[in-house]
Structure formats: C-alpha cells, structure tokens
C-alpha positions as CSV (number, residue, x, y, z in Angstrom):
1,M,33.4,-85.5,-8.7
2,A,36.2,-87.6,-7.5
3,A,34.0,-89.4,-5.1
4,F,31.5,-90.1,-7.9
5,R,34.3,-91.6,-10.0
6,L,35.3,-93.8,-7.2
7,D,31.8,-94.8,-6.6
8,L,31.6,-95.8,-10.4
9,I,34.8,-97.8,-10.0
10,G,33.3,-99.6,-7.0
11,R,30.1,-100.3,-8.9
12,Y,31.8,-101.7,-11.8
13,L,34.0,-103.9,-9.6
14,K,31.2,-105.0,-7.2
15,P,30.0,-108.1,-9.3
16,H,33.7,-109.2,-9.3
17,R,34.6,-108.4,-5.7
18,R,35.5,-112.0,-4.8
19,T,38.0,-112.1,-7.7
20,V,39.4,-108.7,-6.8
21,L,39.8,-109.7,-3.1
22,M,41.7,-112.8,-4.2
23,G,43.9,-110.8,-6.5
24,A,44.7,-108.3,-3.7
25,M,45.5,-111.2,-1.3
26,A,47.8,-112.7,-3.9
27,L,49.5,-109.3,-4.2
28,V,50.1,-109.1,-0.5
29,V,51.7,-112.6,-0.6
30,V,53.9,-111.4,-3.5
31,N,55.1,-108.3,-1.6
32,I,55.7,-110.3,1.6
33,V,57.8,-112.9,-0.3
34,S,59.6,-110.0,-2.2
35,V,60.7,-108.6,1.1
36,I,61.7,-112.0,2.6
37,I,64.0,-112.9,-0.4
38,P,66.4,-109.9,0.1
39,L,66.4,-110.5,3.9
40,E,67.2,-114.1,3.3
41,V,70.0,-113.2,0.9
42,R,71.5,-110.9,3.6
43,R,71.4,-113.7,6.2
44,I,72.9,-116.2,3.8
45,I,75.8,-113.8,2.8
46,D,76.6,-112.9,6.3
47,D,76.5,-116.5,7.4
48,L,78.9,-117.4,4.6
49,Q,81.5,-114.9,5.9
50,E,82.4,-117.3,8.6
51,G,83.1,-120.2,6.2
52,F,80.9,-122.5,4.2
53,A,80.6,-125.9,2.5
54,I,79.3,-126.3,-1.1
55,T,76.3,-128.3,0.3
56,D,75.3,-125.4,2.5
57,V,75.5,-123.0,-0.6
58,M,73.3,-125.4,-2.7
59,R,70.8,-125.7,0.1
60,Q,70.6,-122.0,0.7
61,A,70.4,-121.4,-3.1
62,S,67.6,-123.9,-3.4
63,W,65.7,-122.1,-0.7
64,I,66.0,-118.8,-2.5
65,V,64.8,-120.5,-5.8
66,I,61.8,-121.9,-4.0
67,L,60.9,-118.4,-2.6
68,A,61.4,-116.8,-6.1
69,S,59.3,-119.6,-7.7
70,I,56.5,-119.0,-5.1
71,M,56.6,-115.3,-5.7
72,G,56.5,-115.8,-9.5
73,I,53.6,-118.1,-9.5
74,V,51.5,-116.0,-7.1
75,R,52.4,-112.9,-9.1
76,L,51.1,-114.7,-12.2
77,V,47.9,-115.6,-10.4
78,S,47.4,-112.1,-9.2
79,R,47.8,-110.6,-12.7
80,Q,45.4,-113.1,-14.2
81,L,42.8,-112.5,-11.6
82,V,43.0,-108.7,-11.7
83,F,43.6,-108.3,-15.4
84,G,40.8,-110.9,-15.9
85,V,38.3,-108.7,-14.1
86,G,39.3,-105.8,-16.4
87,R,38.6,-108.0,-19.4
88,Q,35.4,-109.2,-18.1
89,V,34.2,-105.7,-17.2
90,E,35.2,-104.7,-20.8
91,V,33.1,-107.6,-22.4
92,D,30.1,-106.9,-20.1
93,L,30.3,-103.1,-20.6
94,R,30.5,-103.4,-24.4
95,Q,27.4,-105.6,-24.4
96,R,25.6,-103.2,-22.2
97,I,26.5,-100.2,-24.5
98,F,25.4,-102.2,-27.6
99,D,22.1,-103.3,-26.0
100,H,21.5,-99.7,-24.8
101,M,22.2,-98.2,-28.3
102,L,19.8,-100.5,-29.9
103,R,17.1,-99.1,-27.6
104,Q,17.7,-95.5,-28.6
105,E,15.7,-93.8,-31.3
106,P,17.5,-93.4,-34.7
107,G,17.4,-89.6,-34.5
108,W,19.6,-89.7,-31.4
109,V,22.4,-91.6,-33.2
110,Q,22.2,-89.1,-36.1
111,E,22.4,-86.2,-33.7
112,T,25.3,-87.6,-31.6
113,G,27.2,-89.0,-34.5
114,S,28.1,-92.6,-35.2
115,G,31.8,-91.8,-34.7
116,E,31.3,-90.5,-31.2
117,V,29.2,-93.5,-30.2
118,I,31.7,-95.9,-31.6
119,S,34.5,-94.0,-29.8
120,R,32.8,-94.5,-26.5
121,A,32.0,-98.1,-27.2
122,T,35.6,-98.9,-28.2
123,S,38.4,-96.5,-27.0
124,D,36.6,-95.4,-23.8
125,V,35.8,-98.9,-22.9
126,E,39.4,-99.9,-23.4
127,N,40.5,-97.1,-21.2
128,I,38.1,-98.4,-18.5
129,R,39.5,-101.9,-18.9
130,R,43.1,-100.5,-18.3
131,L,41.8,-98.5,-15.3
132,L,40.1,-101.6,-13.7
133,G,42.9,-103.9,-14.7
134,F,46.3,-102.4,-15.1
135,A,45.9,-99.2,-13.1
136,I,44.3,-100.7,-10.1
137,L,46.8,-103.6,-10.1
138,S,49.7,-101.1,-10.4
139,L,48.5,-98.8,-7.8
140,T,47.9,-101.5,-5.3
141,N,51.2,-103.1,-6.1
142,T,53.1,-99.8,-5.6
143,V,51.4,-99.1,-2.3
144,L,52.1,-102.6,-1.0
145,A,55.6,-102.5,-2.2
146,Y,56.4,-99.3,-0.4
147,C,54.5,-100.4,2.7
148,F,56.4,-103.6,3.1
149,T,59.8,-102.7,1.5
150,L,60.5,-99.3,3.1
151,P,60.3,-100.5,6.7
152,A,62.6,-103.4,6.0
153,M,65.2,-100.9,4.2
154,L,64.9,-98.5,7.1
155,A,65.6,-101.3,9.6
156,I,68.9,-102.1,7.8
157,D,70.1,-98.4,7.4
158,P,67.9,-95.3,7.5
159,G,70.5,-93.0,6.0
160,L,71.3,-95.2,3.0
161,T,67.6,-95.9,2.4
162,L,66.8,-92.2,2.2
163,A,69.8,-91.5,0.0
164,A,68.9,-94.4,-2.4
165,I,65.3,-93.3,-2.8
166,S,66.0,-89.5,-3.0
167,L,66.0,-89.7,-6.7
168,Y,62.7,-91.5,-7.1
169,P,60.6,-88.3,-7.0
170,V,62.7,-87.2,-10.0
171,M,61.9,-90.5,-11.7
172,L,58.2,-90.0,-10.9
173,G,58.1,-86.4,-12.2
174,T,59.9,-87.5,-15.4
175,V,57.3,-90.2,-16.0
176,R,54.5,-87.9,-15.4
177,L,56.0,-85.3,-17.7
178,F,56.7,-87.8,-20.5
179,G,53.7,-89.9,-19.9
180,G,51.3,-87.1,-20.5
181,R,53.1,-86.2,-23.8
182,M,53.1,-89.9,-24.9
183,M,49.3,-90.1,-24.3
184,R,48.6,-87.0,-26.3
185,Q,51.0,-88.2,-29.2
186,Q,49.3,-91.7,-29.0
187,K,46.0,-90.1,-29.3
188,R,47.1,-88.1,-32.3
189,Q,48.5,-91.2,-33.9
190,Q,45.2,-93.1,-33.4
191,E,43.3,-90.1,-34.9
192,A,45.7,-90.1,-37.9
193,L,45.2,-93.8,-38.4
194,S,41.5,-93.4,-38.1
195,S,41.5,-90.7,-40.7
196,L,43.6,-92.9,-43.0
197,S,41.2,-95.8,-42.6
198,E,38.2,-93.6,-43.3
199,L,39.7,-92.5,-46.5
200,I,40.5,-96.0,-47.7
201,Q,36.9,-97.1,-46.8
202,E,35.4,-94.1,-48.6
203,D,37.5,-94.6,-51.7
204,L,36.8,-98.4,-51.8
205,S,33.1,-97.6,-51.6
206,G,33.2,-94.9,-54.2
207,I,35.7,-96.6,-56.4
208,S,33.3,-96.3,-59.4
209,A,32.9,-92.5,-59.0
210,I,36.7,-92.1,-58.8
211,K,37.1,-94.1,-62.0
212,I,34.3,-92.2,-63.9
213,Y,35.6,-88.7,-63.1
214,G,39.3,-89.6,-63.3
215,Q,40.1,-88.6,-59.8
216,E,42.8,-91.2,-59.0
217,Q,45.6,-88.7,-58.6
218,P,43.8,-86.3,-56.2
219,E,42.9,-89.4,-54.1
220,Q,46.5,-90.6,-54.2
221,D,47.6,-87.2,-53.0
222,A,45.1,-87.1,-50.3
223,F,46.2,-90.6,-49.2
224,A,49.9,-89.6,-49.3
225,E,49.1,-86.5,-47.1
226,R,47.3,-88.6,-44.5
227,N,49.9,-91.4,-44.7
228,N,52.7,-88.9,-44.0
229,T,50.6,-87.4,-41.1
230,Y,50.3,-90.8,-39.5
231,K,54.1,-91.5,-40.1
232,D,55.1,-88.3,-38.5
233,S,52.9,-88.9,-35.4
234,A,54.2,-92.4,-35.1
235,I,57.8,-91.2,-35.3
236,R,57.2,-88.5,-32.6
237,L,55.8,-91.1,-30.3
238,A,58.7,-93.5,-30.9
239,R,61.2,-90.6,-30.1
240,T,59.4,-89.8,-26.9
241,R,59.5,-93.5,-25.8
242,S,63.2,-93.8,-26.9
243,T,64.0,-90.9,-24.8
244,L,62.0,-91.8,-21.7
245,F,63.0,-95.3,-21.1
246,P,66.8,-94.7,-21.3
247,L,66.3,-91.7,-19.0
248,L,64.5,-93.9,-16.4
249,G,67.3,-96.4,-16.7
250,G,69.9,-93.6,-16.1
251,I,68.0,-92.2,-13.0
252,S,67.9,-95.7,-11.5
253,S,71.5,-96.3,-12.2
254,V,72.5,-93.0,-10.5
255,S,70.4,-94.2,-7.5
256,L,72.3,-97.5,-7.4
257,L,75.7,-95.8,-7.8
258,L,74.8,-93.5,-4.9
259,L,74.0,-96.5,-2.8
260,L,77.2,-98.3,-3.7
261,A,79.3,-95.2,-3.0
262,L,77.8,-94.5,0.3
263,G,77.5,-98.2,1.3
264,S,81.1,-99.0,0.5
265,G,82.2,-96.3,3.0
266,Q,80.1,-97.9,5.7
267,L,81.5,-101.3,4.9
268,E,85.0,-99.9,5.6
269,Q,83.7,-98.5,8.9
270,G,82.1,-101.8,9.8
271,T,78.7,-100.2,10.4
272,L,77.1,-102.2,7.5
273,S,77.6,-105.8,6.5
274,I,78.0,-107.1,3.0
275,G,74.8,-108.9,3.2
276,G,73.0,-105.7,4.4
277,L,74.4,-103.8,1.4
278,V,73.4,-106.5,-1.1
279,A,69.8,-106.6,0.5
280,L,69.5,-102.8,0.1
281,I,70.6,-103.0,-3.5
282,L,67.9,-105.7,-4.0
283,F,65.3,-103.5,-2.3
284,V,66.2,-100.5,-4.4
285,E,65.9,-102.5,-7.6
286,R,62.6,-103.8,-6.3
287,L,61.1,-100.3,-6.0
288,V,62.5,-99.0,-9.4
289,F,59.7,-100.6,-11.5
290,P,56.7,-99.7,-9.4
291,T,58.0,-96.1,-9.0
292,A,58.5,-95.6,-12.7
293,L,55.2,-97.4,-13.5
294,L,53.4,-95.1,-11.0
295,G,53.5,-92.1,-13.4
296,F,52.0,-94.1,-16.2
297,T,49.4,-95.6,-13.8
298,L,48.3,-92.1,-12.6
299,N,47.8,-91.0,-16.3
300,T,45.9,-94.2,-17.0
301,F,43.8,-93.6,-13.9
302,Q,42.9,-90.1,-14.9
303,T,42.1,-91.1,-18.5
304,G,40.1,-94.1,-17.3
305,Q,37.9,-91.9,-15.0
306,V,37.2,-89.5,-17.8
307,S,36.1,-92.5,-20.0
308,L,34.0,-93.8,-17.0
309,E,32.1,-90.6,-17.1
310,R,31.6,-90.6,-20.9
311,V,30.4,-94.1,-21.0
312,E,28.2,-93.6,-17.9
313,E,26.7,-90.5,-19.6
314,L,25.8,-92.7,-22.5
315,L,24.3,-95.5,-20.4
316,Q,22.3,-93.0,-18.3
317,R,20.5,-91.6,-21.4
318,I,16.8,-92.6,-21.3
319,P,15.5,-93.4,-24.8
320,M,12.7,-90.9,-25.8
321,I,10.9,-93.9,-27.5
322,R,10.3,-96.8,-25.1
323,N,7.9,-99.6,-24.2
324,P,4.9,-98.5,-22.0
325,T,5.0,-99.3,-18.3
326,T,1.7,-101.2,-18.7
327,P,1.7,-102.4,-22.3
328,L,-1.4,-103.6,-24.1
329,I,-1.1,-107.3,-24.8
330,L,-2.5,-108.2,-28.2
331,E,-4.9,-111.2,-28.0
332,T,-5.8,-111.2,-31.7
333,P,-3.7,-110.2,-34.8
334,L,-4.0,-106.6,-36.0
335,K,-6.2,-106.1,-39.1
336,G,-4.5,-102.9,-40.3
337,R,-6.9,-100.1,-39.6
338,I,-4.9,-96.8,-39.3
339,E,-6.3,-93.6,-37.8
340,A,-4.7,-90.3,-37.1
341,R,-6.5,-87.7,-34.8
342,E,-5.0,-84.3,-35.0
343,L,-1.5,-85.8,-35.2
344,R,1.2,-83.3,-34.4
345,I,4.9,-84.1,-34.4
346,R,7.7,-81.6,-33.9
347,Y,11.4,-82.6,-34.1
348,D,13.8,-81.4,-31.4
349,K,15.3,-78.0,-32.1
350,S,12.7,-77.3,-34.8
351,K,10.6,-74.2,-34.5
352,T,7.6,-75.6,-36.6
353,D,5.6,-78.8,-36.6
354,S,6.4,-81.4,-39.2
355,L,2.9,-82.6,-38.8
356,S,0.3,-80.2,-37.6
357,G,-3.1,-81.5,-36.9
358,L,-3.2,-84.5,-39.5
359,S,-6.4,-86.5,-39.4
360,F,-7.4,-89.4,-41.6
361,V,-8.7,-93.1,-41.4
362,I,-7.4,-96.0,-43.5
363,N,-9.4,-99.2,-43.5
364,P,-7.9,-102.6,-43.4
365,G,-6.9,-103.9,-46.9
366,E,-6.8,-100.4,-48.5
367,L,-4.1,-99.1,-50.8
368,V,-3.7,-95.5,-50.0
369,A,-1.1,-93.0,-51.4
370,V,0.2,-90.1,-49.6
371,V,1.6,-87.3,-51.8
372,G,2.6,-83.7,-51.4
373,P,5.5,-81.3,-52.0
374,V,9.0,-81.9,-50.5
375,G,9.1,-81.3,-46.7
376,C,5.3,-81.5,-46.2
377,G,5.8,-84.3,-43.6
378,K,5.3,-87.5,-45.6
379,T,8.4,-89.3,-44.3
380,T,7.5,-88.1,-40.7
381,L,4.1,-89.9,-41.0
382,A,5.8,-93.1,-42.1
383,R,8.3,-93.0,-39.3
384,A,5.4,-92.2,-36.8
385,L,3.6,-95.4,-37.8
386,G,6.6,-97.4,-36.6
387,R,7.3,-95.1,-33.6
388,M,10.7,-94.2,-35.0
389,V,9.8,-90.6,-33.8
390,D,8.1,-89.6,-30.5
391,V,4.3,-89.7,-31.1
392,P,2.0,-87.9,-28.7
393,R,-0.5,-90.0,-26.8
394,G,-4.1,-90.2,-28.2
395,Q,-3.2,-89.0,-31.8
396,L,-2.2,-92.2,-33.7
397,F,-4.1,-95.5,-33.7
398,I,-3.9,-99.0,-35.2
399,D,-7.1,-101.0,-34.9
400,N,-8.2,-98.5,-32.3
401,H,-5.1,-99.1,-30.2
402,D,-2.9,-96.1,-29.3
403,V,0.5,-96.9,-30.7
404,N,1.9,-95.7,-27.4
405,D,0.2,-98.6,-25.6
406,L,1.7,-101.3,-27.7
407,L,5.0,-103.0,-27.1
408,L,7.6,-101.7,-29.6
409,E,8.3,-105.2,-30.9
410,D,4.5,-105.8,-31.4
411,L,4.0,-102.6,-33.2
412,R,7.1,-103.0,-35.4
413,S,6.3,-106.6,-36.2
414,N,2.9,-105.5,-37.4
415,V,4.1,-102.4,-39.4
416,A,6.5,-103.1,-42.1
417,L,8.4,-99.8,-43.0
418,V,10.3,-99.7,-46.2
419,P,12.4,-96.5,-46.4
420,Q,13.6,-95.0,-49.7
421,E,17.1,-96.0,-48.9
422,G,16.8,-99.5,-47.8
423,Y,20.0,-100.6,-46.0
424,L,21.4,-103.9,-47.2
425,F,24.1,-105.8,-45.2
426,T,27.2,-107.4,-46.6
427,S,25.6,-110.8,-47.1
428,S,23.8,-112.9,-49.6
429,L,20.6,-111.7,-51.2
430,A,18.7,-114.6,-49.4
431,D,20.1,-113.4,-45.9
432,N,19.0,-109.8,-46.7
433,L,15.5,-110.9,-47.7
434,R,15.1,-113.0,-44.6
435,Y,16.6,-110.4,-42.2
436,G,13.3,-109.8,-40.5
437,D,12.8,-113.5,-40.0
438,P,16.2,-115.3,-40.0
439,Q,14.5,-118.8,-39.9
440,A,12.4,-118.2,-43.0
441,S,12.4,-121.0,-45.5
442,M,14.0,-120.6,-48.9
443,E,10.4,-121.0,-50.3
444,R,9.2,-117.9,-48.4
445,V,12.3,-115.9,-49.5
446,E,11.5,-116.8,-53.2
447,T,7.9,-115.8,-52.7
448,S,8.8,-112.4,-51.2
449,A,11.4,-111.9,-54.1
450,R,8.7,-112.7,-56.7
451,Q,6.2,-110.2,-55.1
452,A,9.0,-107.5,-55.2
453,R,9.6,-108.4,-58.9
454,L,13.2,-109.3,-58.1
455,M,13.2,-112.9,-59.4
456,D,14.2,-111.9,-63.0
457,D,17.1,-110.0,-61.8
458,I,18.2,-112.9,-59.5
459,R,18.1,-115.4,-62.3
460,G,20.7,-113.3,-64.0
461,F,23.1,-113.4,-61.0
462,P,25.8,-116.1,-61.1
463,D,24.9,-117.4,-57.7
464,G,21.2,-116.5,-57.6
465,L,19.9,-115.9,-54.2
466,E,23.3,-116.7,-52.7
467,T,24.8,-113.8,-54.5
468,L,26.7,-111.4,-52.2
469,V,25.4,-108.0,-52.4
470,G,28.6,-106.3,-51.2
471,E,28.9,-103.4,-48.7
472,R,25.6,-101.5,-48.4
473,G,24.4,-103.5,-51.5
474,I,26.9,-101.7,-53.7
475,T,26.8,-104.5,-56.4
476,L,23.1,-103.9,-57.0
477,S,21.4,-101.0,-58.9
478,G,19.2,-98.5,-57.0
479,G,16.1,-100.3,-58.2
480,Q,17.4,-103.7,-57.1
481,R,18.3,-102.4,-53.7
482,Q,14.8,-100.9,-53.2
483,R,13.1,-104.1,-54.4
484,T,15.3,-106.2,-52.0
485,A,14.3,-103.9,-49.1
486,L,10.7,-104.3,-50.2
487,G,11.0,-108.1,-50.4
488,R,12.5,-108.1,-46.9
489,A,9.4,-106.2,-45.6
490,L,6.9,-108.4,-47.5
491,L,8.5,-111.6,-46.1
492,V,7.4,-110.8,-42.5
493,E,3.8,-110.7,-43.6
494,A,2.9,-107.6,-41.6
495,P,-0.8,-106.4,-41.8
496,V,0.4,-102.8,-42.5
497,V,3.1,-102.1,-45.1
498,V,4.4,-98.5,-45.3
499,L,6.3,-97.7,-48.5
500,D,8.3,-94.4,-47.9
501,D,9.1,-93.5,-51.5
502,A,10.3,-97.2,-51.7
503,L,9.6,-97.5,-55.4
504,A,11.3,-94.2,-56.4
505,S,14.1,-96.1,-58.3
506,V,11.7,-98.4,-60.3
507,D,9.7,-97.4,-63.4
508,N,6.0,-96.8,-63.2
509,K,5.2,-100.1,-64.9
510,T,7.3,-102.2,-62.4
511,A,5.8,-100.1,-59.6
512,A,2.3,-100.9,-60.6
513,S,3.1,-104.6,-61.0
514,I,4.6,-104.8,-57.5
515,L,1.5,-103.1,-56.0
516,S,-0.8,-105.4,-57.9
517,S,1.2,-108.5,-56.7
518,I,1.0,-107.4,-53.1
519,R,-2.6,-106.8,-53.2
520,A,-3.4,-110.1,-55.0
521,Q,-1.4,-112.3,-52.6
522,Q,-1.8,-110.7,-49.3
523,N,-4.6,-108.8,-47.6
524,Q,-2.5,-106.0,-46.3
525,T,-3.1,-102.3,-45.6
526,I,-0.6,-100.5,-47.9
527,L,0.3,-96.9,-47.3
528,M,2.4,-95.7,-50.2
529,I,4.2,-92.4,-49.8
530,S,5.4,-91.3,-53.2
531,H,6.3,-88.4,-55.4
532,Q,5.2,-90.5,-58.5
533,L,1.6,-89.4,-59.1
534,S,1.3,-91.9,-61.9
535,A,1.8,-94.8,-59.4
536,A,-0.5,-93.0,-56.8
537,A,-3.2,-92.8,-59.5
538,A,-3.7,-96.6,-59.3
539,C,-4.4,-96.5,-55.5
540,D,-7.8,-96.7,-53.8
541,R,-7.4,-93.3,-52.3
542,I,-5.0,-90.4,-52.2
543,L,-4.1,-88.2,-49.2
544,V,-2.7,-84.8,-50.2
545,I,-0.5,-83.2,-47.5
546,E,0.8,-79.6,-47.4
547,Q,2.7,-78.2,-44.5
548,G,1.8,-81.2,-42.3
549,R,-1.9,-80.9,-42.9
550,L,-4.4,-83.0,-44.9
551,V,-5.6,-80.6,-47.7
552,Q,-7.3,-83.1,-50.1
553,H,-8.3,-86.7,-50.2
554,G,-10.1,-89.0,-52.7
555,H,-9.6,-91.0,-55.8
556,H,-7.3,-89.8,-58.6
557,T,-10.1,-89.0,-61.0
558,D,-12.1,-87.1,-58.4
559,L,-9.0,-85.0,-57.3
560,L,-8.3,-84.1,-61.0
561,A,-11.8,-82.9,-61.4
562,V,-11.3,-79.9,-59.1
563,Q,-8.8,-77.1,-58.9
564,G,-6.4,-77.9,-56.0
565,P,-2.9,-78.9,-54.8
566,Y,-3.2,-82.4,-56.3
567,R,-4.1,-81.1,-59.8
568,R,-1.2,-78.7,-59.7
569,L,1.2,-81.4,-58.7
570,W,-0.2,-83.7,-61.5
571,E,0.1,-81.0,-64.2
572,R,3.7,-80.3,-63.0
573,E,4.6,-83.9,-63.2
574,Q,3.0,-84.3,-66.7
575,A,4.9,-81.2,-67.9
576,S,8.2,-82.5,-66.5
577,D,7.6,-86.0,-68.3
578,Q,6.9,-84.2,-71.7
579,M,10.1,-82.1,-71.3
580,E,12.1,-85.2,-70.6
581,A,10.5,-87.0,-73.6
582,V,11.4,-84.0,-75.9
583,A,15.0,-84.0,-74.6
C-alpha cells in the first residue's frame, strides 16, 4: 500500500518533474549556504581574537550579509517552485475531478452523496496540495539540513553536538503527539463550521416556511447550539496551539542552555574556541525549525496519502453510462420515431425490474401520453430515453438506431427531457431559458417562453426576462418553475420532447394550451408522462403501464369504452375532482 501511495505521488509530480528538480537543487544550495555561514562566522570570530580594524569588520560583515541574501533569495525561489507545483496539481486535479463527475450517471451522485463528493473535490484536494507542496518541501529540507549540518557540527565537537541534539527526539515526539490532536480538533472545527453553514443555507432557503409556521425561536435555538459547538471546538484548537508552541520554544531553549553550559566549560579548558561555540549555537538554531516541523510534516504526509487514495478511488470509477467505442455518426437529423422492444431496466440493489418487457412504437410527430399508478416505471422510461439510466442493448431505439450506439451528446441534443422538478439556476429568466443553447438570441428565448405560456407572467415581473429567479428558482411559483424548465427544453428544438410530469403544477387548461402550442409550431414527437388523465385525454394515443408492462394502449375514448386499468384510473380521478369541488 505504501509503495502504491508513493507511486501515486510520483505520477502526480511527473508532469512537473523539471520544476520539482529545480526546487530540489535550490534547496541543496540553501542548505550548503546555511552551513557555510556559521563556519564563516566561526572563522571571522576566531580571526578577530588576534586584533582587528573596523574596515576588516565591515568587510567580513558584508560578506556574511551577501551569503545570507543569497540564501534568502534561493530559499524564496525554492518555495515558489515547490509550492507552485502543489498549487498547479491542485488546480489540475480539481478540473479532472469536476470533468470526471460530469461524466458519471446521476444515480451515482445520489447514492454516493453530494457532500461526500464535494469533500473529496475540496478538502481531500487541499490535503494533496499540502502533501505535494508543504510536506515534500519540508521533508526534503529536513533531510538536507541534517545531512549537511550534522557533519559540520560533529567536525567542530562531537560531544557537544550529541548533547545539543539529545532533546530533539523529545521535540519530535511532542509535535507528533500534539500535531495529531490538532488535526483531529481542526477537523471537528471544520465539521462544526460546515454544520453551521448548512443550517444557515437551509433556513435562508426555507425562510417562508419558518415565517408561516412561526418557528423562529426553534431555529434560533438550533443555531445557538451549533454556534456554541463551533466556538468550543475553536477554543480547544486554540488551547492546543497555545500549549504546543511555547512547549517547543522551551525545549529548544533547554537545548541551547545545555550547549552553553557544556561549551563554556570547554572554553575554559581551551578545547573549544569562541567561534566554534558560536557556530554550534547557530547550527543548533538552524535545526530547531526543521525538527519541530517534521512532526507536522509527517502528519500532513499521512493525511495527504489517505486523501490521495480517496481522490484516486473517485477518479478510477468507470461511469456506467458512457459513449460507445465505435459510435454511430448521424448523417441526417433524427425524425423522432421511438421504439421499445421488451425493454427491461432494473436499478442497482433492487430485487425487481422497474420496466419488465415494455414494448411500443411512437411515430414521428405523435403526441403520446404515458399513464399508470405510482411506481409503475413511467419516470424510468423517461430517463431511459435520455440514457440517464443504463439501457440494455437492443431494447430501445430512436429512428431505428439503438440508443447505445449514439454519442451521448447526440442523443441528449435530440431528446429534450423535462423532469417534474426542473432545476433552475441562480440567474436571470433569460439565462435559465437559454441554458441548453447559451448563444440563443433573445427572439428565440421569447419564442420558447411563449410556447411554454410564460410570457404573461414575465410581463408582470419588474425586470421581465432579466428578472433573477433566486436560488433554485425560489422566487417563482411551482407552475412558473415548471414552465421555465419546459421553455428551456423547447428552445433547443429537439425532435423528441419527453415531459416527465412536467405540467403537474399547471392547471388543465394551461397544460392543454401548452401542448397545442408545441404541436402547432414545431413538428416534434412528444411523450407526455402524466398523472393528469384530463390532459392525457387530448393526446393522439395513451400508453397505460402497470408494474413495468404495457397493459393498454389507444385513444382516450376507446380506452374508456372497455373495462380496464385506464377506466379505473379515470373514474378515480373524476371522483377525486368531484370531492374537491364539493369541499
């Protein structure tokens, strides 16, 4: 597993190997210069013992300043190079994840959970960026620091060197102990902040319901509880930090005091020069930061490798619904003939078929209704036509082309699917209407709005088509949202329009007017899935589905003339309408 993780790190860094190599070379230069400076300080101090002139002091000081400046500039370059690689990998990885998510089928997002997917695309990618930037830089710098500094210290005095660094394992253990606790506390703080943000977002979206039911006080109490949870987690993290850093400073101070105590005795004995002692002090100070940082680096490295696996697991998932290896190239526009041949679809983890042997033919330009009880498979049929679910080969055809042989973009540009809950973006009405064709002219936008019987509503809006609909279209009524989604589908002028209960929130008169408008202005095949039998009665044909099978089909009057499922549904709807009228 560790080798696999290192292989992943190498794969992510491979496109940036030149930059990484330059950063590593810069770190080597930094560490060489950082060793030269204390040795030069030792030489200068020892030389000054025999007498000096101010010009000599200024010249030597200038030399040290030059070396320190070179080290600072090269260190800056190394950090920009290595941190830049981490940032570039982060940008590229986020783009890859986003592109990969768009290729997945909708059901996968629902099963996995949007929160989990977002977490991998944000928090895990940030952890990878820290791994490939901060962690690799710190690990490399620590290794180089010890490789170059320890030999120089041992050459000056082995005993003092071992005594000075004897407390460093304690420092490293302290950082590892507190670092793990800090990471857990920081995670809990982020989770508390996320929970707080979710409550704010939910309450802002449902502010009307809160006002209607007078639930301001319970929501205030819930917010106060989550707010206090976030405060407590933030305070615990601050306490840990305020304990750790003074503790590290104390350990490094003890190490320095130990060096001074033992070194002063050797100065008296004459076995160590003043310059040598000063150089050892500088070397000890030089190793404090990399040693303390090593604990954080190891924690970051471990967290980053876990995130690497989580992100890689996401990227390695093969979409169930994807383009064919040898797609059929459409040479002529589709006319809209739909045929199902014993269509069978079963969802994952389901024990029964949602569609079990469904067969029918819809000719181009027909207006056909699909009705049936709840759960009979109507929505599954709608989703199958746009390949939103996995469709078995040889069972569903458009213009005698198997839907599995068509490129997804070709199929979906020819099948306009309008779901019951049409998603609207936080933008203007015009932008939502032209979402399927962002370059559409305002004339086409207005035409699609008229077909969807939306223009009368738009005239009543203060900014007309430029009116902002709010998050998820919250400023619109249910019927207006549905008609906006319908207008968006009509604008792309697809030969097949599938209305998945897309007129459920409009009255029967408006629904009939919309269908009449579509048929009059565009020669499209319309498949209307609906529970409103009064709207279905105006269609050319009606398909009645029960338990995933076609049990009846024909015109409204023909179906009413015989005892069967359609007649029972019609009588039930009429009785419900009468009860509502009496009430």
